[in-house]
C-alpha positions in Angstrom: 145.6 222.9 3.7 143.7 220.8 1.2 143.7 217.0 0.5 144.8 214.7 -2.4 143.0 212.1 -4.5 143.9 208.4 -4.0 145.2 207.4 -7.4 147.1 210.2 -9.2 147.2 212.5 -6.2 145.3 215.6 -7.6 145.4 218.5 -5.2 141.9 219.3 -3.7 142.0 222.8 -2.0 140.2 223.3 1.3 137.0 225.5 1.4 139.0 228.4 2.9 141.9 227.9 0.5 142.2 229.7 -2.9 142.5 227.6 -6.1 145.6 229.1 -7.7 147.1 228.8 -11.1 149.9 226.7 -9.6 147.5 224.2 -8.2 145.7 224.0 -11.5 148.9 223.5 -13.5 150.1 220.8 -11.1 146.8 218.9 -11.4 146.9 219.2 -15.2 150.4 217.6 -15.3 149.3 214.7 -13.2 146.3 214.1 -15.5 148.5 214.3 -18.5 151.0 211.8 -17.1 148.3 209.3 -16.1 146.7 209.4 -19.6 150.1 208.8 -21.2 150.7 205.7 -19.1 147.3 204.3 -20.0 148.0 204.8 -23.7 151.3 202.9 -23.4 149.6 200.0 -21.6 146.9 199.7 -24.2 149.5 199.6 -26.9 151.5 196.9 -25.1 148.3 194.7 -24.7 147.6 195.1 -28.4 151.1 193.9 -29.3 150.8 190.9 -27.0 147.5 189.9 -28.5 148.9 190.1 -32.0 151.8 187.8 -30.9 149.4 185.2 -29.4 147.2 185.3 -32.5 150.3 184.6 -34.7 151.3 181.6 -32.5 147.8 180.2 -32.4 147.7 180.3 -36.2 150.5 177.8 -36.2 148.6 175.1 -34.2 147.0 173.0 -36.9 144.5 170.1 -36.5 147.3 167.7 -37.5 149.5 168.9 -34.7 146.6 168.5 -32.2 145.9 164.9 -33.5 149.6 164.0 -33.1 149.7 165.3 -29.5 146.6 163.1 -28.6 148.5 160.0 -29.7 151.8 160.7 -27.8 153.1 157.4 -26.2 153.4 157.0 -22.4 151.0 159.9 -21.7 148.4 159.5 -18.9 144.9 160.5 -19.7 142.9 162.5 -17.2 140.3 160.4 -15.3 137.4 162.1 -13.7 137.9 162.2 -9.9 141.5 161.0 -10.0 144.9 162.6 -10.3 147.6 161.6 -12.7 149.7 158.5 -11.6 151.4 155.4 -12.9 149.1 152.4 -13.3 151.1 150.0 -11.0 148.2 148.9 -8.8 146.3 146.1 -10.4 142.7 145.0 -9.9 144.0 141.5 -8.9 146.1 143.0 -6.0 143.1 145.1 -4.9 140.9 142.1 -4.8 143.5 140.1 -2.8 143.7 142.8 -0.1 139.9 143.0 0.1 139.8 139.3 0.9 141.8 139.7 4.1 139.5 139.6 7.1 139.7 142.4 9.7 142.1 141.6 12.5 143.8 138.8 10.5 147.3 140.3 11.3 146.7 140.1 15.1 148.9 137.7 17.1 147.0 134.6 18.5 148.5 132.3 21.1 147.9 128.7 20.5 146.2 126.8 23.3 146.6 123.0 23.7 143.3 122.7 25.5 141.2 124.5 22.8 138.9 121.9 21.1 136.9 124.4 18.9 138.3 123.8 15.4 137.0 127.3 14.3 139.1 129.1 17.0 142.3 130.8 16.0 144.0 129.2 19.0 143.1 125.6 18.0 146.1 123.4 17.3 145.8 121.0 14.4 147.2 117.5 14.3 147.9 117.2 18.0 149.3 113.7 19.0 147.2 111.6 21.3 149.2 111.2 24.5 146.4 109.5 26.6 147.5 106.1 25.4 151.2 106.7 25.1 153.5 104.4 27.1 157.2 105.2 27.0 159.6 102.3 26.3 162.0 101.3 29.1 165.7 101.0 28.5 167.3 97.7 27.8 170.5 97.0 29.7 173.7 96.1 27.9 175.4 92.7 28.3 178.9 91.6 27.7 178.0 90.6 24.2 175.1 93.0 23.2 174.4 96.7 23.4 171.4 98.0 25.2 168.7 100.2 23.8 167.5 103.7 24.7 164.4 104.3 26.8 163.2 105.6 30.1 164.9 104.5 33.3 163.3 101.5 35.1 161.6 102.5 38.4 163.7 101.9 41.5 162.2 99.6 44.2 161.5 100.8 47.7 164.8 101.1 49.7 166.9 101.8 46.6 167.0 105.5 47.3 170.9 105.4 47.6 171.3 103.0 44.6 172.6 103.9 41.2 171.4 102.7 37.7 174.0 100.5 36.1 174.6 99.9 32.4 172.9 96.5 32.6 169.6 98.2 33.6 169.6 97.3 37.2 169.7 99.4 40.4 172.8 98.6 42.4 173.9 99.5 46.0 177.3 101.1 46.5 180.0 99.3 48.5 180.8 100.6 52.0 183.9 98.6 52.4 187.1 98.5 50.4 187.4 94.7 50.8 183.8 94.2 49.7 184.0 95.9 46.4 183.3 94.0 43.2 183.8 94.9 39.6 181.1 97.3 38.4 180.1 98.4 42.0 181.7 101.7 43.1 182.7 102.4 46.6 180.2 104.4 48.7 181.2 108.1 48.7 181.3 108.3 52.5 183.5 105.2 52.9 185.6 106.5 50.0 186.2 109.8 51.8 187.3 108.0 55.0 189.6 105.8 53.0 191.1 108.7 51.1 191.7 110.6 54.3 193.5 107.6 55.8 195.6 107.2 52.7 196.5 110.9 52.7 197.5 110.8 56.3 199.7 107.7 55.7 201.3 109.4 52.7 202.0 112.5 54.8 203.5 110.4 57.5 205.7 108.5 55.0 206.9 111.7 53.5 208.0 113.0 56.9 209.6 109.7 58.0 213.2 110.3 59.2 212.8 114.0 59.3 215.0 115.7 61.8 213.7 118.6 63.9 216.2 120.8 65.7 214.2 124.0 65.8 214.2 124.3 69.5 213.7 127.5 71.5 215.8 128.5 74.5 213.9 129.4 77.7 217.0 130.5 79.7 220.0 132.6 78.6 223.6 131.5 78.8 224.9 131.6 82.4 221.4 132.2 83.9 221.3 131.4 87.7 219.6 128.3 89.1 218.1 128.3 92.6 218.4 125.0 94.4 215.4 122.8 94.7 213.5 124.2 91.7 212.9 122.7 88.2 213.7 125.0 85.3 212.6 124.8 81.7 215.9 125.1 79.8 214.5 125.0 76.2 211.6 123.4 74.3 210.5 122.1 70.9 207.0 121.8 69.4 206.2 118.6 67.5 203.1 117.5 65.5 201.3 114.2 65.8 203.5 111.2 65.2 206.3 109.0 66.8 209.6 110.7 67.6 212.9 110.0 69.3 213.7 113.2 71.3 217.1 113.9 72.7 218.2 116.8 74.9 221.5 117.9 76.3 222.5 120.7 78.7 225.6 121.9 80.6 224.6 122.6 84.2 227.2 123.9 86.6 226.7 123.5 90.4 228.5 125.6 92.9 229.0 122.5 95.1 228.7 118.7 94.8 225.0 118.1 94.3 222.6 115.8 92.6 221.7 117.2 89.2 218.5 116.0 87.5 217.7 116.5 83.9 214.8 115.2 81.8 211.7 116.1 79.7 208.3 117.6 80.6 205.2 117.5 78.4 201.4 117.8 79.1 202.0 117.7 82.9 204.2 114.6 83.0 208.0 114.0 83.4 209.9 111.7 81.0 213.4 110.3 80.6 215.0 111.9 83.7 218.7 111.3 84.5 220.3 112.0 87.9 224.1 112.5 88.5 226.0 113.6 91.6 228.5 116.1 90.3 229.5 119.8 90.1 229.6 120.2 86.3 228.7 117.8 83.6 226.9 117.6 80.2 223.8 115.5 80.9 222.0 113.9 77.9 218.4 112.7 78.0 216.6 110.6 75.4 212.9 109.4 75.2 210.5 107.9 72.7 207.3 110.0 72.3 204.0 108.8 70.7 202.1 112.1 70.1 198.4 112.2 69.1 198.4 115.9 68.8 200.7 118.9 68.5 202.7 119.0 71.8 205.3 121.2 73.4 208.2 119.2 75.0 210.5 120.9 77.5 214.0 120.0 78.5 214.2 120.6 82.3 217.0 120.9 84.8 217.2 120.6 88.6 219.9 121.1 91.3 219.3 119.5 94.7 220.8 122.3 96.8 219.5 124.5 99.5 221.6 127.5 98.3 219.8 130.4 96.7 222.7 130.5 94.2 223.0 126.8 93.5 224.4 127.0 90.0 223.8 128.1 86.4 222.9 126.8 83.0 225.2 127.1 80.1 224.8 125.4 76.7 221.6 123.4 75.9 220.0 121.9 72.8 217.2 119.6 71.7 216.7 117.4 68.6 213.8 115.1 67.4 213.7 112.4 64.7 210.3 111.3 63.3 209.8 107.6 63.1 206.2 107.4 61.8 
């Protein structure tokens, strides 16, 4: 089978192929069609050229002159593009006058003495001969003046600067205080603690305490010859009148002893020779610390079942 041309695709038979009438006719049609298109394109170009010539004939020298004088137009400058003329020569010269690195931050240095250095500080005050003024103390009739504090003398390490400009020692005694001299903070703390304690004692003066605790139940047996804690009460530091009362029943006529017991000592004991009796004990206690006070009972009998304890109670009244 043959090949075809590139542009209008004419059939080119191979060497062993016959060139028939059909191949000839087909090639002739293709040539005719290509010639017709070329003719049409030539005619179109002629028409376009005629139109452009007609338009060009209308551009007169007067019209060209008017265009060259149009306001606000920018003329073409060799080597430059078209732009607005905002950047003036004065501004350009100003920028050219800025030294390289002029925008870099420079830290001022008090010790720099070179006036050409960027770190040099101008108009520094001369402090070598400066002497600060000392404050003037106030009096009863005149105000003082501002200034530095006067130097304290040796040994005045605990003193304070008073408004009259003098260093004063604080008072360590309440009776030694004078106007304008405050009480030493240590002595004041001791005094405050004493006053607080007195106020606390006064607030509790006359307070009645009856919050006792039973140590034996109603009817509990007592063995002869032994002391028993019947009940107790806990009191804080202070002076108290303490009373205690119990009903002890003995199975035979015996000596019954009742009293108080606190911190290893016995107080306010009463002894009666009876079989049954309410025995009341009373004692004045001066307590320096919190103390537990017991009401105790005793039956002087040799019997294992000597008696029993029934009702009992304790009460304390604070005096100071």
